[in-house]
C-alpha positions as CSV (number, residue, x, y, z in Angstrom):
1,M,-2.1,-16.1,-21.3
2,F,-2.9,-14.7,-17.8
3,R,-5.0,-16.7,-15.4
4,T,-6.2,-15.8,-11.9
5,G,-5.1,-17.3,-8.7
6,R,-7.4,-19.7,-6.8
7,R,-9.2,-16.9,-4.9
8,N,-8.7,-14.1,-7.4
9,L,-7.6,-12.0,-4.4
10,I,-4.4,-10.4,-3.3
11,T,-4.1,-13.2,-0.7
12,D,-3.2,-15.6,-3.5
13,V,0.2,-14.1,-2.9
14,A,1.7,-16.4,-0.2
15,G,2.4,-14.7,3.1
16,L,-0.4,-12.1,3.1
17,R,-3.8,-11.9,4.9
18,V,-6.4,-9.1,4.7
19,G,-8.7,-7.9,7.4
20,N,-11.7,-5.5,7.1
21,A,-13.7,-3.5,9.7
22,S,-16.7,-1.4,8.7
23,D,-19.1,1.0,10.4
24,V,-22.3,1.2,8.4
25,R,-23.7,4.2,10.3
26,L,-20.5,6.1,9.7
27,K,-20.3,4.8,6.1
28,S,-16.6,4.2,6.4
29,G,-14.1,1.6,7.4
30,V,-10.6,0.2,7.4
31,T,-8.7,-2.5,5.4
32,T,-5.3,-3.9,6.4
33,V,-2.9,-6.2,4.7
34,V,-0.8,-8.1,7.3
35,C,2.4,-9.8,6.3
36,D,3.0,-13.2,7.9
37,E,6.7,-12.3,7.8
38,P,8.2,-8.8,7.1
39,A,7.9,-8.0,3.4
40,V,10.1,-5.8,1.2
41,A,8.0,-2.7,0.4
42,G,7.8,0.4,-1.8
43,V,5.4,3.1,-2.6
44,Q,4.5,5.5,-5.4
45,I,2.2,8.5,-5.0
46,L,0.9,10.2,-8.2
47,G,-2.2,11.9,-6.9
48,G,-2.1,15.6,-6.0
49,A,-3.9,15.3,-2.6
50,P,-2.4,12.3,-0.7
51,G,-2.9,11.5,3.0
52,T,-0.2,9.2,4.3
53,R,1.8,7.8,7.2
54,E,5.3,6.2,7.1
55,T,5.7,6.5,3.4
56,D,9.1,8.2,3.4
57,L,10.8,5.2,5.0
58,L,9.7,3.1,2.0
59,E,12.0,5.0,-0.4
60,P,14.9,2.8,-1.6
61,H,17.5,5.0,-0.1
62,N,16.1,4.8,3.5
63,S,17.1,2.1,6.0
64,I,13.9,0.1,6.7
65,E,13.9,-2.8,4.2
66,A,10.7,-4.6,5.2
67,I,7.4,-3.8,6.8
68,H,4.7,-5.7,8.8
69,A,1.5,-4.4,7.5
70,V,-0.1,-1.6,5.4
71,V,-3.4,0.1,6.1
72,L,-6.0,1.6,3.7
73,S,-8.6,3.7,5.6
74,G,-11.6,6.0,5.0
75,G,-12.0,9.1,7.1
76,S,-9.7,11.5,5.3
77,A,-6.9,12.7,7.6
78,F,-8.9,11.4,10.6
79,G,-8.4,7.9,9.2
80,L,-4.7,7.9,9.7
81,D,-5.4,6.9,13.3
82,A,-6.3,3.4,11.9
83,A,-2.6,2.5,11.6
84,S,-2.2,3.0,15.4
85,G,-4.9,0.4,15.9
86,V,-3.2,-2.1,13.6
87,Q,0.1,-1.3,15.2
88,A,-1.3,-2.1,18.6
89,A,-2.7,-5.4,17.5
90,L,0.7,-6.4,16.0
91,R,2.5,-5.3,19.1
92,E,0.3,-7.5,21.2
93,R,1.6,-10.4,19.1
94,G,5.2,-9.5,19.6
95,I,5.6,-8.3,16.0
96,G,7.9,-5.5,15.1
97,V,11.4,-4.3,14.5
98,E,13.6,-4.6,17.6
99,V,14.9,-1.3,18.7
100,G,16.7,-1.0,22.0
101,G,14.7,-3.8,23.5
102,F,11.4,-2.6,22.1
103,R,9.3,-4.1,19.3
104,V,8.0,-1.4,16.8
105,P,5.6,-2.6,14.1
106,I,6.2,-0.8,10.8
107,V,2.7,0.0,9.4
108,P,2.5,2.5,6.5
109,A,-1.0,3.9,5.8
110,A,-3.0,5.9,3.3
111,I,-6.5,7.4,3.5
112,L,-9.3,8.3,1.2
113,F,-11.9,11.0,1.6
114,D,-15.3,9.6,2.4
115,L,-16.7,12.3,4.6
116,R,-19.4,13.6,2.1
117,N,-21.1,10.2,1.5
118,G,-24.3,10.4,3.7
119,G,-22.8,8.7,6.8
120,D,-23.1,10.0,10.3
121,K,-19.7,11.6,11.1
122,D,-20.7,13.0,14.5
123,W,-18.3,10.8,16.3
124,G,-17.6,13.0,19.3
125,R,-14.1,14.0,20.5
126,Y,-12.1,11.3,18.9
127,P,-12.7,9.6,15.5
128,P,-13.3,5.8,15.6
129,Y,-10.5,4.8,13.2
130,R,-8.0,3.5,15.7
131,D,-10.6,1.0,17.0
132,L,-11.6,0.1,13.4
133,G,-7.9,-0.5,12.6
134,Y,-7.5,-2.8,15.6
135,A,-10.7,-4.7,14.6
136,A,-9.4,-5.1,11.0
137,A,-6.1,-6.5,12.2
138,Q,-7.9,-9.0,14.4
139,A,-10.1,-10.1,11.5
140,V,-7.3,-11.0,9.0
141,S,-7.9,-14.0,6.7
142,S,-7.0,-15.4,3.4
143,D,-10.6,-14.9,2.3
144,F,-12.4,-11.6,2.4
145,A,-15.4,-9.8,0.9
146,L,-15.3,-7.2,-1.8
147,G,-17.4,-4.1,-2.5
148,T,-19.0,-2.1,0.3
149,V,-16.6,-3.3,3.0
150,G,-13.5,-2.1,4.9
151,A,-11.9,1.0,3.3
152,G,-14.5,0.7,0.5
153,T,-17.5,1.0,2.8
154,G,-18.2,4.6,1.9
155,A,-16.2,5.0,-1.3
156,L,-17.7,6.8,-4.3
157,S,-16.7,7.1,-7.9
158,S,-18.1,9.4,-10.5
159,G,-21.8,8.6,-10.6
160,L,-21.5,5.3,-8.8
161,K,-20.6,3.9,-5.4
162,G,-17.0,2.8,-5.2
163,G,-15.8,-0.1,-3.1
164,L,-13.0,-2.5,-2.2
165,G,-11.7,-4.6,-5.0
166,S,-9.0,-7.3,-5.4
167,A,-7.6,-9.5,-8.1
168,S,-4.7,-11.9,-8.8
169,T,-2.7,-13.1,-11.7
170,V,-0.4,-16.2,-12.0
171,L,2.4,-15.7,-14.5
172,D,4.1,-18.3,-16.7
173,S,7.2,-17.9,-14.5
174,G,5.3,-19.3,-11.6
175,V,5.1,-16.0,-9.8
176,T,1.8,-14.7,-8.5
177,I,0.9,-11.0,-8.4
178,G,-2.2,-9.6,-6.5
179,A,-3.8,-6.2,-6.2
180,L,-6.1,-4.6,-3.6
181,A,-7.8,-1.2,-4.2
182,A,-10.1,1.0,-2.2
183,V,-11.8,2.8,-5.1
184,N,-12.9,6.4,-4.4
185,P,-11.8,8.4,-7.5
186,T,-13.0,11.7,-8.8
187,G,-13.2,10.1,-12.3
188,S,-15.4,7.4,-13.7
189,V,-14.6,3.6,-14.0
190,T,-17.3,3.1,-16.6
191,I,-17.7,4.5,-20.1
192,A,-20.1,7.4,-20.5
193,R,-22.4,6.4,-17.6
194,S,-22.9,2.9,-19.2
195,R,-22.4,-0.5,-17.6
196,H,-19.2,-1.0,-19.5
197,F,-15.9,-0.7,-17.6
198,W,-12.8,1.1,-19.0
199,A,-10.7,-1.9,-17.9
200,A,-12.7,-4.4,-20.0
201,P,-9.8,-5.5,-22.2
202,F,-8.0,-6.8,-19.1
203,E,-11.0,-8.7,-17.7
204,I,-10.5,-12.5,-17.1
205,G,-13.7,-14.4,-17.5
206,D,-16.7,-12.3,-16.3
207,E,-15.1,-11.1,-13.1
208,F,-16.8,-7.7,-13.5
209,G,-19.7,-8.5,-15.8
210,G,-18.0,-9.8,-18.9
211,L,-19.5,-7.0,-21.0
212,G,-16.4,-5.9,-22.9
213,Y,-16.5,-2.5,-24.6
214,P,-19.7,-1.0,-26.0
215,S,-20.2,-1.3,-29.7
216,P,-20.3,1.2,-31.1
217,M,-18.4,3.3,-28.7
218,P,-20.6,6.1,-27.4
219,E,-19.9,9.5,-29.0
220,N,-19.5,11.0,-25.5
221,A,-17.1,8.3,-24.3
222,K,-14.3,10.9,-23.9
223,K,-16.4,13.3,-21.9
224,I,-14.8,14.0,-18.5
225,L,-17.3,12.9,-15.9
226,L,-16.3,14.0,-12.4
227,K,-17.7,13.3,-9.0
228,F,-19.3,16.4,-7.4
229,R,-18.3,18.5,-10.4
230,D,-20.7,21.3,-9.5
231,K,-19.6,21.3,-5.8
232,Q,-16.4,21.9,-4.0
233,V,-13.7,19.4,-5.1
234,G,-10.9,18.0,-3.1
235,G,-12.1,14.7,-1.7
236,N,-11.1,11.8,-3.9
237,T,-8.6,9.0,-3.9
238,T,-7.9,5.5,-5.0
239,I,-5.5,3.8,-2.6
240,A,-4.1,0.4,-3.4
241,V,-1.6,-2.4,-2.7
242,I,0.2,-4.4,-5.3
243,A,1.9,-7.6,-4.1
244,T,4.0,-10.5,-5.4
245,D,5.6,-13.6,-4.1
246,A,8.7,-12.9,-6.2
247,L,12.1,-12.0,-4.7
248,L,12.5,-8.2,-5.2
249,T,14.8,-5.6,-3.9
250,K,13.4,-2.4,-2.3
251,A,14.1,-0.5,-5.5
252,A,12.3,-3.2,-7.6
253,A,9.3,-2.9,-5.2
254,K,9.1,0.8,-5.9
255,R,9.2,0.0,-9.6
256,L,6.4,-2.4,-9.1
257,A,4.3,0.3,-7.4
258,I,5.0,2.6,-10.3
259,S,3.9,0.0,-12.8
260,A,0.7,-0.7,-10.9
261,H,-0.4,3.0,-11.4
262,D,-0.8,2.0,-15.1
263,G,-3.9,0.1,-13.8
264,F,-5.3,3.3,-12.5
265,V,-5.0,4.8,-16.0
266,R,-6.6,1.8,-17.6
267,A,-9.5,1.7,-15.2
268,I,-10.3,5.3,-14.3
269,W,-10.9,8.3,-16.5
270,P,-9.5,10.8,-15.5
271,T,-7.1,9.8,-12.8
272,H,-4.0,11.2,-11.0
273,T,-5.7,14.6,-10.8
274,P,-4.9,17.4,-8.4
275,A,-8.1,16.4,-6.4
276,D,-7.0,12.7,-6.1
277,G,-4.6,11.2,-3.6
278,D,-3.7,8.2,-5.7
279,L,-1.2,5.9,-4.1
280,V,0.1,2.4,-4.5
281,F,2.0,0.4,-1.9
282,A,4.0,-2.5,-3.2
283,L,4.8,-5.7,-1.2
284,A,7.2,-8.5,-2.1
285,T,6.9,-11.5,0.2
286,G,9.6,-13.6,-1.7
287,K,7.6,-16.8,-0.8
288,S,8.0,-18.2,-4.3
289,G,11.8,-18.1,-4.0
290,I,11.9,-16.9,-7.6
291,E,14.3,-14.2,-8.7
292,L,13.0,-13.0,-12.1
293,A,15.1,-12.9,-15.2
294,P,14.9,-9.5,-17.0
295,N,12.2,-10.6,-19.5
296,D,10.1,-12.2,-16.8
297,A,10.5,-9.0,-14.7
298,I,8.9,-7.0,-17.6
299,D,6.0,-9.5,-17.6
300,L,5.6,-8.9,-13.8
301,Y,5.4,-5.1,-14.3
302,A,3.0,-5.4,-17.1
303,A,0.8,-7.7,-15.1
304,A,0.9,-5.2,-12.2
305,G,-1.1,-2.7,-14.3
306,A,-3.5,-5.3,-15.6
307,T,-4.2,-6.8,-12.3
308,M,-4.7,-3.4,-10.6
309,A,-7.2,-2.4,-13.4
310,R,-9.2,-5.5,-12.7
311,A,-9.1,-5.0,-8.9
312,I,-10.4,-1.4,-9.3
313,S,-13.3,-2.6,-11.6
314,R,-14.2,-5.4,-9.3
315,G,-14.5,-3.0,-6.3
316,V,-17.2,-1.0,-8.1
317,F,-18.8,-4.0,-9.6
318,A,-19.3,-5.6,-6.1
319,A,-20.7,-2.5,-4.3
320,T,-24.0,-3.0,-2.6
321,P,-26.7,-0.4,-1.7
322,A,-27.2,0.9,1.8
323,K,-29.6,3.3,3.5
324,G,-28.6,7.0,2.9
325,D,-26.5,6.4,-0.2
326,V,-25.8,9.5,-2.3
327,F,-24.9,7.5,-5.4
328,P,-26.4,4.2,-6.9
329,V,-24.4,1.0,-7.3
330,W,-23.2,-0.4,-10.6
331,S,-25.7,-3.3,-10.5
332,S,-28.6,-0.8,-10.6
333,R,-27.6,0.4,-14.1
């Protein structure tokens, strides 16, 4: 039987803190996960339109074994600047890989497209994301808000505002796994424009409403409901982090990222489309000191998908309305 961690946040994984920075006028923002100590990391990209920084180095055959932070940002390609702000904040603290007498913080990043959400994007010569990244890194904490905050500030799903979501699971082995997602997909997280979430079977308690599946299931439940279907497509993404305190190799961290994509499939219909940039970073802090036996490792990978599905749903569930919104929030249904 799965249970949540104390906070039901990714920060239930020891060794991680999260910081958010938002610009309500811009309707965009930045979220960063900062590791107290370098963490083993991996990545898996399954969307057809990703926007990334420093993801190649996370492949198991490349030399960097551990990283210092990851960044999720709005702003489309402009948002990749956010990683420079986080990197600057870490450098000021003396954090980074030592290379020839210099400290280089390793900060992979991914972005989502939130330009068409009603916010004022007239930012002048340079976009604000580097400063937002720096602010997010200065605001890291074990506790943080969900919904319309950080990288979820301007996120949209099909028919509803998206948002920043998180969840955690404690396994019988004693290992904790946590997920963080900035939810901005082309598909829908609810069934046929209802209040019911696709991820309902994985819900713990009433963390996103406790409604279960509708009964009977609507006849149009399988209808494909897309964001901006009648307009130009190409601006959607769910970007996420899955993390654990288990001891993992770099190859096992990639496997964890792969497994977490199952949560996208459980929570969003459709997902991994050519118009989505779906990506999962994986982090393993090793703080539990537990090296999993084969059967326990399977439990971990299964929990990765379930925990990610819950985090995605919680992000939409927690979204709040703001002036100029182009879509309503879940709580208005």
